[in-house]
N, C-alpha and C positions, 0 to 999 in steps of 0.2 A: 727758270725765269722767263724763257720765251721759247716759242716753237719755230723751228727753221729747218728747211731742207736745202741742200746745195747740190749743183751738178758735180759729178765726178770728172775732174779734168786736171790741168796743170797745177803747179804750186800756187796757193792763194796769193793775191797781191797784198791783201790785208788779212791778218789772222789774230784774233783774240783768243787766248787759251786760259780758261779758268781764272778770269779776271775779277778781282774784288777791289772796290774803292771805298774808303772810309774817310770822313772828315770829322774830326773831333768826336770819334766814336759813333758817328752817324753813318750807317751803311747806305751808300748810294748805288753801288752795283754789287751783286752777289753771284759769283761763279758763272760769269758770262763767257761763253765760247761760241765763236762764229767765224766762218771763213768767207771771204769775199774775193771774187775772181776778176781778172782783167776784163773790162768791157761790160761788166754787170751794172744794172740800175737797181739799187737796193734801197728800200724804204724801211727805216727803223721806225716802227709804228707803235704808239702807246700814249697813255695819258701824260699830262704835264707832271713832272716830278719823278718819272720812272727811270731816268738815267740816260736817255737817248743823247742829249747834248754832251754828257760826260764821255760817252763813247767817241764822239767826234773829236773832242779835245785830247783824248788818249791817242787817237790815230795821228793827229797833227803834232804830237810831241809837246803839247801845251800842259800836259798833266801826266804824272806817273801813277801807275796802279799801286795800290797797297800790297796786293799779291797778284801773281799771275804774270803773263807775258803778252805784250802787244808787238806784233811784227809787221813791218811793211817791206815788201819785196824780199822777204826772208830774213830781214835784219831786226834785231830786238831794239825797239825805239828807246827803251829805258837805258840802254847802254850807250846811246849816242852822246857825243860831246856837244857843247854849245854850237860849234861850227857845223857839225853834222845835222843838228836839229834845224839850223838856219837853211841848209841846203834842202832838207826834207820839205820844209814849208814852201820853198821855191818851186817844188815839184807838185805841190798841192794847191788847188784853188779853194779858198775859204770864203764861204758866205755865212758869217756868224751874226747872231742877233745884236751883239754889242759892238758892231763895226759900222757905224753910220757914215753916210757921205759927209764930207767937209763942206759946210754951207758957203764958205768964202772962196771956194775953188769952182771952176767950171766943171761940167761933166767930163770933158776930155782930160782935164788936169787930175780929177779924182781917179780916173781909170789908169792914168799914167803912173800913179804912185808905186804900185808893186813892181812895175818894170824898172823904174828908177832905183828902187830899193835892191833890185837884182843886178844893179850896176850897168844897165843899158844907158846909152847916151840919150840926150834929150830927143834927138831926131828919131832914134830907134824906138824909144818909149812912145813917142807920138804916133808913129806908124803902127806899132803894136796895139795901142789903145784904139786907134781908128778902126783897125781890123776887128778888134773885139766888140766894139760898139756896133759895127755892121752885122756881125754874127748874132748879136742880141737885139737887132732891129731898132737901134737907138742912134744911128748916125746923124739924123736930122737934129738931134738935141745936143750935139757935142759942145757947142759954145754957150749953151744955156747954163743956168745954175740950178742946184737941187730944188730950190724953192719953186721953180717952174714946173716941177714934175708931180704927177699923181703917185699914189702909193705903189701901184703896179709898175709904173715906169722906174721908180726908184729901185725896185727889186731887179728889174732888167739891167739897170746900170751896175748894181752890186754884183750881178752875175758877170757882166763884162769885166769889171775890176778883178773878179776871181779868176777869169780865164785869160787875162792879158799876157801871162807868161806861158801860155799853152801847157797847162798842167796835164799830168797823166791821171790825176785823181781829183775829183771835186767833192768837197764836203759842204753840204748845205743844211743849216740849222733852221728849221721852221721857215722855209723860204716863202710859204704862202700865208704866213700869219698876218692877220688883219687885212687880207685882201678879199674882195668879193669873188664869187665863183669863177667868173670869166677871167679875171686877172690872175687868179690862182692857177687856173689851167694853162694860161699862157706861159707863166714862169715854169711850171712843171714840164710843159712841152718843149720849152727851150733847153732845159736840162736834158730831156730825152734826146734832143738833136745831138748833143755832145756825146751821149752814150752810144748813139747810133754810128758814130765814127771811131769808136774804140776807147773813149775816155770812161774810166770807172766813176760812177756817180753814186754817192751815198747821201740820202736825204733823211734827216730826223724830223718827224712830223707827228702831231697828234691827230691829223687827218690822214686818211689813206687816199692819196691822190695818185692816179696812174697816168704816166705819160702816154701820149697818143702814138699808136703804130709801132711801139717797141715792147719787148718783153720786160717785165720787172719782177723782182722778188721781194716779198714782204717778210720782215723779221719782227715778230711780235714781242713787245716788252710788257711784262706784267707790272702792276703798280707796286711801288716800294714804300716803305715807311720813311717818308722824307725823301730828299734827293734834289737833283738839279733839273 
């Protein structure tokens, strides 16, 4: 299905082993195997509909494979209880295409939401959100509303929201979609900054965008008959 090489090192942080996904007899993924290691920046690259987004959902425990195994930190995600999946998602920063900002909340309030969901106090969530906005170069917009932002700035805020709980793994689904070249590179470079300090970053994209100044690995996905 795709071509990939990986460095030989410690146990993978994320491992997909012979994974198949089918929806109503429609095959979305076919025999996918890939290992991703701590601190890597990996780009899942391929056309729309080839299953890249499905891989991210599998890793996050939002979807179970039809066959095969998905492991995170050596544990089979399919065997997780509801509580374990909740804790898994607290350790993962998610930038999904279907998770827009809430228009009636300030930027700061939007970024605070995952921290509050993780049972931080309001003061703790505020401090974490301010720190995340600073890392994503959006501190000056904390009290504005999403309507005030450009498309590129919205993605920077979505990244801040994804990292507010200091995740060990970031999953970004088409983070540069609908952005011009400069804004797309800004978002990819920000993701690269997190990888440079040891966070594992997995990006699903139909564009092959390389972060500046750090190594990355491409995993190529071939077109499927249908898919997500």
